[in-house]
Structures are given as structure tokens and as C-alpha cells.
C-alpha positions in Angstrom: 71.3 62.0 240.7 72.5 58.6 239.8 75.5 58.0 242.1 76.7 54.9 240.2 76.8 56.8 236.9 78.4 59.8 238.6 81.1 57.6 240.0 81.7 55.8 236.8 82.0 59.0 234.7 84.2 60.6 237.4 86.6 57.7 237.6 86.8 57.3 233.8 87.5 61.0 233.2 89.9 61.3 236.2 92.0 58.3 235.1 92.0 59.5 231.4 93.2 63.0 232.5 96.1 61.7 234.7 99.3 62.4 233.0 97.5 63.9 230.0 99.0 66.9 228.2 96.2 69.0 229.8 97.5 68.1 233.2 101.1 68.6 232.1 100.2 72.1 230.8 98.6 72.9 234.1 101.7 71.7 236.0 103.8 74.0 233.9 101.6 77.0 234.5 101.5 76.3 238.2 105.3 75.9 238.4 105.8 79.4 237.2 106.4 81.4 240.4 104.7 84.5 239.3 101.4 82.8 238.4 98.8 82.8 241.2 97.9 79.2 241.8 94.2 79.9 242.4 94.0 81.5 238.9 95.7 78.5 237.3 93.4 76.1 239.1 90.2 78.1 238.2 91.3 78.5 234.6 92.1 74.8 234.2 88.9 73.7 235.9 86.9 76.1 233.8 88.5 74.7 230.6 87.7 71.1 231.6 84.1 72.1 232.5 83.7 73.8 229.1 85.1 70.8 227.1 82.9 68.4 229.1 79.9 70.5 228.3 80.8 70.4 224.6 81.1 66.6 224.9 77.7 66.2 226.5 76.2 68.5 223.9 77.8 66.6 221.0 76.8 63.2 222.5 73.2 64.5 222.9 73.0 65.7 219.4 74.7 62.6 217.9 72.3 60.3 219.8 69.4 61.9 217.9 70.9 60.6 214.6 72.9 57.5 215.5 72.1 54.4 217.6 73.9 54.2 221.0 75.6 51.0 219.9 77.0 52.7 216.8 78.3 55.6 218.9 80.0 53.2 221.3 81.6 51.3 218.4 82.8 54.6 216.7 84.2 55.8 220.0 86.0 52.5 220.6 87.4 52.4 217.1 88.5 56.0 217.5 90.4 55.2 220.7 92.0 52.2 219.0 93.0 54.2 216.0 94.6 56.9 218.2 96.4 54.3 220.2 97.7 52.5 217.1 98.8 55.8 215.5 100.6 56.8 218.8 102.4 53.4 218.9 103.3 53.6 215.2 104.8 57.0 215.6 106.8 56.0 218.7 
């Protein structure tokens, strides 16, 4: 296992998820007194694993058709577009 890559991906995803609506939804479910906290944790963790698996699969499939530089450019442009849209709507 490439520890540098692992750390880079972990930190990037961790920071991206902090304060995200996914985390807020998890907080809301966990704050409900009748919901078992372990169930909320396992369900949220499973959902994040599933979405990450989809991301890895999509990246693998796209890399067969597009150059890595093009994928990076498209991802960057997508993030900028989402940020601009969010600021415009605010």
C-alpha cells in the first residue's frame, strides 16, 4: 500500500466531508434519542464506502477513454462551476 497516496486521499476526503450535508444528516440522525448510535454510524459509513466505490469505478472507467490531464481539468472546472453557482445563489 502506498502510504503517501493513502494519506493524501484520506485527508482530502476527510476535509471535504467536514460540515458537508452528509455529515449534517448523520448528526441529525444521531441526535434522535431513539436511534441506536451504532446503527447510524454503520449506515453512514457504509454509504460513504459505497459512494467511494462508485467514484473509484467511474474514475477507472473514464480513464480508459480520457487522458488523466483532461479528467483533472474537468474535475477542477466542475468544482469551480459548483462554487460559482453556490456563490451566485447566496
